[in-house]
C-alpha positions as CSV (number, residue, x, y, z in Angstrom):
1,M,33.5,81.1,12.4
2,R,34.9,84.6,12.3
3,I,32.4,87.2,11.1
4,A,35.1,89.5,9.7
5,N,36.3,86.8,7.2
6,I,32.8,86.1,6.1
7,Q,32.1,89.8,5.6
8,A,35.3,90.3,3.6
9,T,34.5,87.3,1.3
10,A,30.9,88.5,0.8
11,R,32.1,92.0,0.0
12,K,34.5,90.7,-2.6
13,E,31.7,88.6,-4.2
14,Y,29.4,91.6,-4.1
15,Y,31.9,93.8,-6.0
16,H,32.3,91.1,-8.6
17,L,28.5,90.8,-9.1
18,I,27.9,94.5,-9.6
19,R,30.6,94.6,-12.3
20,D,29.4,91.5,-14.1
21,F,26.5,92.3,-16.5
22,R,25.8,88.6,-17.2
23,S,25.4,87.7,-13.6
24,L,23.1,90.7,-13.0
25,Y,21.0,89.6,-15.9
26,L,20.6,86.1,-14.6
27,A,20.0,87.4,-11.1
28,F,17.3,90.0,-11.8
29,I,16.2,90.3,-15.4
30,L,15.7,86.6,-16.3
31,P,13.5,85.8,-13.2
32,L,11.2,88.7,-14.1
33,V,11.0,87.5,-17.7
34,L,10.2,84.0,-16.5
35,I,7.4,85.2,-14.3
36,L,5.8,87.2,-17.1
37,L,6.2,84.4,-19.7
38,F,4.9,81.6,-17.5
39,G,2.2,83.8,-16.0
40,Y,0.8,85.1,-19.3
41,A,1.9,82.6,-21.9
42,L,1.8,79.2,-20.2
43,S,-1.7,77.9,-19.6
44,L,-3.0,74.4,-19.1
45,D,-6.6,75.5,-19.4
46,V,-8.7,74.7,-22.4
47,E,-10.8,77.6,-23.7
48,D,-11.8,79.2,-27.0
49,V,-10.9,76.0,-28.9
50,G,-11.0,76.8,-32.6
51,V,-13.8,74.9,-34.3
52,M,-14.6,74.7,-38.0
53,V,-18.0,73.4,-39.3
54,V,-19.1,71.6,-42.4
55,D,-22.9,71.8,-42.4
56,H,-24.4,69.6,-45.1
57,D,-27.8,69.7,-43.5
58,K,-28.3,73.4,-43.6
59,T,-31.5,73.4,-41.5
60,S,-32.6,75.6,-38.6
61,S,-31.7,72.8,-36.1
62,S,-28.2,72.4,-37.5
63,R,-27.6,76.1,-37.3
64,D,-29.0,76.2,-33.8
65,F,-26.5,73.4,-32.8
66,I,-23.7,75.4,-34.3
67,R,-24.8,78.5,-32.4
68,Q,-24.8,76.6,-29.1
69,V,-21.3,75.3,-29.8
70,D,-20.1,78.9,-30.5
71,A,-21.8,80.2,-27.3
72,S,-19.9,77.7,-25.2
73,P,-17.0,79.2,-23.3
74,Y,-14.8,76.4,-24.4
75,F,-15.3,76.6,-28.2
76,N,-15.1,79.3,-30.8
77,V,-16.6,78.6,-34.3
78,I,-14.0,80.3,-36.5
79,A,-15.1,79.2,-40.0
80,H,-17.9,77.4,-42.0
81,L,-16.4,75.1,-44.7
82,P,-18.1,74.1,-47.9
83,D,-17.2,70.4,-48.0
84,D,-15.2,67.6,-46.4
85,D,-12.1,68.2,-48.6
86,A,-11.8,71.7,-47.3
87,A,-12.0,70.3,-43.7
88,V,-9.1,67.9,-44.5
89,K,-7.0,70.8,-45.9
90,E,-7.6,73.0,-42.8
91,L,-6.6,70.1,-40.5
92,D,-3.5,69.5,-42.5
93,R,-2.5,73.2,-42.2
94,G,-3.2,73.1,-38.5
95,S,-5.7,76.0,-38.8
96,T,-8.2,74.3,-36.4
97,T,-8.3,71.8,-33.6
98,I,-11.8,70.5,-34.2
99,V,-14.0,70.1,-37.3
100,L,-17.7,69.2,-36.9
101,V,-19.3,67.6,-40.0
102,I,-23.1,67.6,-39.9
103,P,-24.3,65.1,-42.6
104,P,-27.3,65.6,-44.8
105,G,-30.6,64.5,-43.2
106,W,-29.3,65.1,-39.7
107,T,-32.3,67.1,-38.6
108,A,-34.7,64.6,-40.3
109,D,-33.2,61.7,-38.4
110,I,-33.6,63.6,-35.1
111,R,-37.2,64.4,-35.7
112,A,-37.9,60.9,-36.8
113,D,-36.4,59.6,-33.5
114,R,-33.6,57.8,-35.4
115,K,-29.9,57.9,-34.6
116,A,-28.4,61.0,-36.0
117,Q,-24.6,60.8,-36.6
118,L,-22.3,63.7,-36.1
119,Q,-18.6,63.5,-37.2
120,V,-16.0,65.1,-35.1
121,L,-12.5,65.4,-36.6
122,L,-9.8,66.2,-34.0
123,D,-6.2,67.3,-34.5
124,G,-4.2,65.0,-32.2
125,S,-0.7,66.4,-32.9
126,D,-0.8,67.8,-29.3
127,P,-2.1,64.8,-27.4
128,N,-2.7,66.6,-24.1
129,F,-4.7,69.5,-25.7
130,A,-6.5,67.1,-28.0
131,S,-7.5,64.8,-25.1
132,L,-8.9,67.8,-23.1
133,S,-10.7,69.1,-26.2
134,R,-12.2,65.7,-26.9
135,G,-13.5,65.6,-23.3
136,Y,-15.1,69.0,-23.6
137,I,-16.8,68.3,-27.0
138,T,-18.0,64.9,-25.8
139,A,-19.5,66.5,-22.7
140,F,-21.2,69.1,-24.9
141,I,-22.7,66.5,-27.2
142,E,-24.0,64.5,-24.2
143,R,-25.7,67.6,-22.8
144,Y,-27.3,68.3,-26.2
145,N,-28.5,64.7,-26.3
146,N,-30.1,65.1,-22.9
147,R,-32.0,68.1,-24.1
148,L,-33.2,66.2,-27.1
149,F,-34.2,63.2,-24.9
150,V,-36.3,65.5,-22.7
151,D,-38.0,66.9,-25.8
152,F,-38.7,63.4,-27.0
153,L,-40.4,62.5,-23.7
154,N,-42.5,65.6,-23.8
155,R,-43.7,64.7,-27.3
156,Q,-44.6,61.3,-26.1
157,G,-46.5,62.7,-23.1
158,S,-44.3,60.9,-20.6
159,V,-43.5,62.1,-17.2
160,R,-40.0,63.6,-17.2
161,A,-37.5,61.0,-15.9
162,K,-35.2,61.9,-13.2
163,P,-31.6,60.5,-13.2
164,P,-31.0,58.1,-10.2
165,V,-27.6,59.7,-9.4
166,E,-27.1,63.5,-9.1
167,G,-23.5,64.6,-8.9
168,R,-23.0,67.8,-7.0
169,I,-19.4,68.9,-7.6
170,R,-17.6,71.3,-5.4
171,V,-14.0,72.3,-6.1
172,W,-11.7,73.0,-3.2
173,F,-8.6,75.1,-3.1
174,N,-8.5,76.3,-6.7
175,E,-12.2,77.0,-7.1
176,D,-11.9,78.6,-10.6
177,L,-9.7,75.7,-11.9
178,E,-7.1,78.2,-13.2
179,S,-3.7,76.7,-14.0
180,R,-2.2,80.1,-13.4
181,K,-2.7,79.8,-9.7
182,F,-0.6,76.7,-9.8
183,I,2.0,77.8,-12.3
184,V,2.9,81.2,-10.8
185,P,4.0,79.8,-7.4
186,G,5.8,76.9,-9.1
187,I,8.0,79.2,-11.1
188,I,9.4,80.5,-7.9
189,A,11.2,77.2,-7.4
190,V,12.7,77.5,-10.9
191,I,13.9,81.1,-10.2
192,I,15.6,80.0,-7.0
193,M,17.5,77.3,-8.8
194,I,18.6,79.8,-11.5
195,V,19.9,82.3,-8.9
196,G,20.9,80.0,-6.1
197,A,22.5,77.1,-8.0
198,M,23.4,78.2,-11.5
199,L,25.1,81.4,-10.4
200,T,26.9,79.9,-7.3
201,S,28.1,77.1,-9.5
202,L,30.5,79.6,-11.0
203,V,32.0,81.3,-7.9
204,I,34.6,78.7,-6.9
205,A,35.3,77.7,-10.4
206,R,36.0,81.3,-11.3
207,E,38.7,81.5,-8.6
208,Y,40.4,78.4,-10.0
209,E,40.3,79.8,-13.5
210,N,41.6,83.2,-12.5
211,G,44.4,81.7,-10.6
212,T,43.4,83.3,-7.3
213,M,42.5,80.1,-5.4
214,E,46.2,79.5,-4.4
215,T,46.3,83.0,-2.9
216,I,43.0,82.4,-1.0
217,K,44.3,79.1,0.4
218,S,47.3,81.0,1.9
219,L,45.0,83.4,3.8
220,P,43.9,82.9,7.4
221,I,40.3,81.9,6.4
222,R,38.5,78.6,7.0
223,A,36.6,76.7,4.3
224,E,33.2,77.3,6.0
225,E,33.9,81.0,6.3
226,F,34.9,81.3,2.6
227,L,31.9,79.3,1.4
228,T,29.4,81.2,3.6
229,G,30.8,84.5,2.4
230,K,30.5,83.4,-1.2
231,A,26.9,82.4,-0.8
232,I,25.6,85.4,1.2
233,P,25.2,87.8,-1.8
234,Y,23.3,85.2,-3.8
235,F,21.1,84.4,-0.9
236,F,19.9,88.0,-0.6
237,I,19.5,88.3,-4.4
238,A,17.4,85.2,-4.5
239,M,15.2,86.3,-1.6
240,T,14.6,89.6,-3.3
241,D,13.6,87.8,-6.5
242,V,11.2,85.6,-4.5
243,F,9.5,88.6,-2.8
244,V,9.2,90.4,-6.2
245,A,7.7,87.2,-7.7
246,M,5.2,87.0,-4.9
247,L,4.2,90.7,-5.4
248,M,3.9,90.2,-9.2
249,G,1.9,87.1,-8.7
250,Q,-0.6,88.9,-6.4
251,F,-1.0,92.1,-8.3
252,L,-0.7,90.9,-11.9
253,F,-2.2,87.4,-11.7
254,G,-4.3,87.5,-8.6
255,V,-2.4,84.6,-6.9
256,V,-2.6,85.3,-3.2
257,L,-0.8,83.4,-0.4
258,K,-3.4,81.8,1.7
259,S,-1.3,80.5,4.6
260,S,1.4,82.1,6.8
261,F,3.9,84.4,5.2
262,W,6.6,83.3,7.7
263,L,6.1,79.7,6.7
264,M,6.8,80.8,3.1
265,V,10.0,82.6,4.2
266,L,11.1,79.5,6.2
267,A,10.5,77.1,3.2
268,T,12.2,79.5,0.8
269,T,15.2,79.8,3.1
270,L,15.6,76.1,3.4
271,Y,15.2,75.5,-0.3
272,L,17.5,78.4,-1.2
273,C,20.2,76.9,1.2
274,V,19.8,73.6,-0.7
275,A,20.2,75.4,-4.0
276,L,23.3,77.3,-2.8
277,G,24.9,74.2,-1.4
278,L,24.3,72.3,-4.6
279,G,25.8,75.1,-6.7
280,L,28.8,75.4,-4.5
281,L,29.4,71.7,-4.6
282,I,29.3,71.7,-8.4
283,S,31.7,74.6,-8.5
284,V,34.2,73.0,-6.1
285,V,34.1,69.6,-8.0
286,T,34.3,70.9,-11.6
287,K,36.8,73.9,-11.2
288,S,35.6,75.1,-14.6
289,Q,32.9,77.7,-15.2
290,L,31.8,76.2,-18.5
291,V,31.6,72.7,-17.1
292,A,29.9,74.0,-13.9
293,N,27.3,75.9,-15.9
294,Q,26.4,72.9,-18.0
295,I,26.2,70.5,-15.1
296,A,24.1,73.1,-13.1
297,I,21.6,73.2,-15.9
298,L,21.3,69.4,-16.1
299,V,21.3,68.9,-12.3
300,T,19.3,71.9,-11.0
301,Y,17.3,73.8,-13.6
302,L,15.9,71.0,-15.8
303,P,14.9,68.6,-12.9
304,S,13.2,71.6,-11.2
305,L,11.2,72.2,-14.3
306,L,10.5,68.7,-15.5
307,L,10.7,66.3,-12.5
308,S,9.1,68.3,-9.7
309,D,5.4,67.8,-10.4
310,F,5.4,71.4,-11.6
311,V,4.5,71.2,-15.3
312,F,4.3,67.4,-15.8
313,P,2.5,65.2,-13.3
314,V,4.8,62.8,-11.6
315,A,2.1,60.1,-11.4
316,N,2.1,59.8,-15.2
317,M,5.9,59.1,-15.4
318,P,7.5,55.7,-15.5
319,K,8.3,54.1,-12.1
320,F,12.0,54.7,-12.4
321,I,11.6,58.4,-13.1
322,Q,9.2,58.6,-10.2
323,L,11.9,57.3,-7.9
324,V,14.3,60.0,-9.3
325,T,11.9,62.7,-8.4
326,Y,12.4,61.9,-4.7
327,I,15.9,63.4,-4.8
328,V,14.8,66.6,-6.6
329,P,14.6,69.4,-4.0
330,A,12.0,71.3,-6.1
331,T,9.6,68.4,-5.5
332,Y,9.3,69.2,-1.9
333,Y,9.4,73.0,-2.2
334,I,6.6,72.9,-4.8
335,D,4.6,70.6,-2.5
336,I,5.0,73.3,0.2
337,L,4.1,76.1,-2.2
338,N,0.9,74.2,-3.2
339,G,0.0,73.8,0.5
340,L,0.7,77.4,1.4
341,Y,-0.8,79.1,-1.7
342,L,-3.7,76.9,-2.7
343,R,-4.7,74.8,0.3
344,G,-3.9,77.2,3.2
345,L,-2.1,74.5,5.1
346,G,0.3,74.8,8.1
347,L,3.4,73.2,9.4
348,T,1.5,70.3,11.0
349,V,0.7,69.0,7.5
350,L,3.8,70.2,5.6
351,W,6.5,69.4,8.2
352,Q,7.8,66.3,6.2
353,S,8.7,68.4,3.2
354,Y,10.4,71.0,5.5
355,A,12.3,68.2,7.1
356,V,13.5,66.7,3.8
357,L,14.8,70.1,2.7
358,L,16.6,70.6,6.0
359,A,18.2,67.1,5.6
360,M,19.2,67.8,2.0
361,Y,20.9,71.1,3.1
362,A,22.8,69.3,5.9
363,V,24.1,66.6,3.5
364,L,25.1,69.1,0.8
365,A,26.8,71.4,3.3
366,A,28.8,68.6,4.8
367,L,29.7,67.1,1.5
368,T,30.8,70.5,0.1
369,L,33.0,71.2,3.2
370,I,34.6,67.7,2.9
371,V,35.4,68.1,-0.8
372,F,36.7,71.7,-0.3
373,R,38.9,70.8,2.6
374,R,40.5,68.0,0.6
375,E,41.5,70.7,-2.0
376,G,43.7,72.1,0.7
377,M,41.4,74.9,1.9
């Protein structure tokens, strides 16, 4: 390949970029907005769940139970309701997630060593959040029952029973169980697809729509030189976005890369080449900026967000969809990001994902060249 031809094509694309406000917005502003939105707004953690209480018992024990619920880091008692009808109205409005209804005689049943019922009303309109909230409130009630059981044994003068199994839990990799440490690296994969694939899906189609492709075909430039020159500006833009995202993740959200920085650069380079190759292939095939943009969203952005094990676990998807995830490049890049950011792994463990990305790039590059040369380039 002749370097002069590549430089001339890259310079032409660079001049177009700096004069196109929409492309600059997608290249620089949108990635920053995504990092801030996903980092601050998107959270899979359950904390400060709004709880409303209907206390029909109105005793010191019921009030102590409510205070313990409010003192938990997972719950926040936001209102005391007068009756059950008020609880139903608040659930209908969506004002709360959980309503605790303490019946009359609740404390008397506990002191008489009888079963004391406690009603828990849960808003299940968001199944994932409701399931997590149910797990937390169930665990809280179980701990409260254990304390009451110990008090019962003490009153009976019995020796405190020790449970036969003691679980000692230690969390590896993400010790604080913060979803932010998983989300912030994952958004890098989405950013690369936006800059690498969605923007490059327009470059060849734009030449066809402007009528300049016939002139380019008459020039002494080869297909691989032209495609490489077109991709170079977007490569450097995407790498800049990635470095900015890494710095923002570290200084704003405390998400630090645990493994080698150069392994991160290598993985990003491979994944970015895959994104560029996919975008150029779409652009060559469609020859229309509108069609290319729509296909790029369906083929690159949405799968990277939905089918890459980023937001939604692949293990919970139907078998057919799980098979589809194997051809989504973001699946392997996010696997590498998790290994580098959370687990501190090296190439000896992650080499398979690197190899898949390299193979994907080789296939896309070859396919793009074949299609482009058939167009007479």
